[in-house]
C-alpha positions, 0 to 999 in steps of 0.5 A: 613472671608472665609468659604468653605464648601463641595466644589467639582470641576472637570476638565473634567472628573477629580475630583480635589476638594473633599468635601473641607472644609476650614475656613479662620478666619478674621484677620488670615494669612492662608497658604495653603500647599501641594505638586504640583498638590494637588488642591491649586491653583484650590481652589484659582481660585474657590474662585476668580470665575475664574473656575466653581465649581460643588457643595458646598458653599463659604461664605465670610465676614459674610455670603455672598455666592460667588458661582454665583458671577462674578470674577470682582464683587468679586474683588469689594467686597474687595478681592485682588488676586495675581496669580501665575506668577504675571500676570502684564501687561508687556508692560505697565509701572509700573504707568500704571499697578497701574492705571489699578486697580485704574481706575476700581474703578472709584475713584476721583483723590485725592483718586487715589493719596492717594492710589498710594502714599501708594503703593509707601510707601510700595514699594519705588522701584515702585516709582523710576521705575514708567516709566519702563515697567512691563516686564523690572522689575526683578521677585521680582520687578514684584511681588511687583508691583502685590501686590501693584496693589492688594492693590489699591483695599483696600482689606479685604482679600489678596490672594497670590499664591506662592509669593516667587516663583522665587524671590531673598531672600532679596525680599522674606524677604521683602514680609514676613515683609509686610504681617506681617505688613499689618496683624498687622496694618490693620487687613488684612486677608491673604490667601497664597499658599507657598512651602517654609516651613521656610517662611510659618512658619515665616509668617502664623498664621494657615495652611491647607494641601491639598492632592489630593484635600482633606484637610488632616491636619489643625491647628495653624502653631505651630502645623505643625509637622515634621511628617506632613511635611514628610507625606504630603509636602516632595517631 
């Protein structure tokens, strides 16, 4: 689904991604792992076109080159993105937050209703709180709203940056269940950054560990050893 090859990125004079190679197979649930500041969020932002890259290739969905494609066009290509911190519109209602994604696609009324009903079926609390402002929701409810908004794009690839951060355990479990369900039922490819090791082991099918902007370990999640965790993930 995504093949990143030889990717380099700089913040000013700081070299943040070094000849990065990451392959996200279609239908996989890939977890990007590493300590804070190792380039995980930077890689996702490069993939979404939110920050520039210096060199390399980002190939998507059968060979489409993403470098040079505007960020909004990437969303239109079937990439749903839930950033760290969720970034919902706090002053808009839940319904209006969902409508933002739907209106951007220029869909007919019947299709908008179909997608809204689908999101409500996944997250019933969003239907119950449709007239609440996004900023009045709990952290977990905001995360559900952010995921729901991304799903209105009917994505082929769903990118989640630390979806469990600051969220109560029951909703963490629900988000894990949802990722597994979407992957199984829809064949949705998922790329997530996650610090919580039990969640990653439960949800992911594959992993890549970044260390100082380089991929230092990768494989099936069952191949993630205690030695790798101690060397690259333990703080």
